[in-house]
Backbone bond lengths (Angstrom), bond angles and torsions (degrees), N, CA, C in turn:
res aa  C-N    CA-C-N  psi(-1)  N-CA   C-N-CA  omega(-1)  CA-C   N-CA-C  phi
1 X - - - 1.472 - - 1.531 109.77 -
2 X 1.329 115.83 -50.15 1.468 119.35 -179.96 1.518 110.83 -63.79
3 X 1.335 116.25 -37.11 1.464 120.09 179.94 1.522 109.84 -64.57
4 X 1.332 115.98 -40.03 1.468 120.66 178.85 1.521 110.10 -62.68
5 X 1.330 116.76 -46.30 1.469 121.43 179.30 1.524 110.43 -61.70
6 X 1.327 116.06 -42.26 1.464 120.51 -179.78 1.525 110.44 -63.60
7 X 1.331 116.04 -41.23 1.471 120.39 179.91 1.522 110.47 -62.70
8 X 1.330 116.33 -45.33 1.466 120.60 178.82 1.521 110.10 -61.88
9 X 1.326 117.00 -42.33 1.463 121.13 -179.81 1.527 110.76 -61.39
10 X 1.333 116.63 -41.63 1.469 120.72 179.51 1.525 110.24 -65.07
11 X 1.329 117.02 -43.03 1.470 120.65 179.96 1.526 110.41 -62.72
12 X 1.325 116.66 -42.29 1.467 120.61 179.11 1.525 110.29 -64.31
13 X 1.329 116.03 -41.73 1.466 120.49 179.96 1.523 110.29 -62.96
14 X 1.336 116.83 -42.72 1.465 120.61 179.27 1.520 110.30 -64.27
15 X 1.335 117.20 -42.93 1.459 121.27 179.86 1.527 110.12 -62.26
16 X 1.332 116.56 -41.37 1.463 120.79 179.32 1.527 110.54 -64.79
17 X 1.322 116.35 -40.76 1.465 120.79 -179.88 1.524 110.16 -63.96
18 X 1.338 116.57 -44.35 1.468 120.90 179.35 1.524 109.92 -63.25
19 X 1.338 116.89 -43.31 1.464 120.31 179.55 1.525 110.47 -61.44
20 X 1.325 116.69 -42.52 1.465 120.74 179.39 1.523 110.79 -63.86
21 X 1.330 116.83 -43.19 1.472 120.37 179.77 1.522 110.58 -62.50
22 X 1.334 116.54 -44.13 1.465 120.54 179.84 1.525 110.45 -64.74
23 X 1.341 116.42 -42.17 1.464 121.10 -179.78 1.522 110.68 -60.50
24 X 1.331 116.34 -46.18 1.470 121.06 -179.27 1.529 110.58 -68.28
25 X 1.336 116.45 -37.84 1.467 120.56 -177.35 1.523 111.53 -68.77
26 X 1.331 116.34 -42.60 1.465 119.30 -174.98 1.520 113.78 -89.09
27 X 1.330 118.04 -4.98 1.463 120.29 176.91 1.524 109.84 -129.49
28 X 1.342 117.32 63.03 1.468 121.08 -176.84 1.525 113.02 -71.68
29 X 1.344 116.52 -19.33 1.469 119.51 -176.78 1.526 112.13 -81.98
30 X 1.324 116.51 -15.68 1.466 119.69 -178.19 1.529 110.40 -74.66
31 X 1.330 117.55 134.69 1.466 121.06 177.86 1.525 110.78 -58.59
32 X 1.325 116.59 145.18 1.463 120.53 -178.84 1.527 111.70 -62.92
33 X 1.321 117.05 -25.04 1.457 120.00 -178.13 1.526 110.96 -68.17
34 X 1.355 116.77 -21.22 1.463 119.97 -179.02 1.521 111.54 -95.75
35 X 1.315 117.51 -7.31 1.460 120.54 179.09 1.521 109.68 -84.31
36 X 1.315 116.90 95.48 1.461 120.69 -178.04 1.526 110.23 -84.05
């Protein structure tokens, strides 16, 4: 059970990291203060 939860947490973290990288990469003109 804990392993399953940990796996899901890792997948979510990776997805969030990829989304953040894509957001920063494709919106370079946006001020860093607006990049939440």
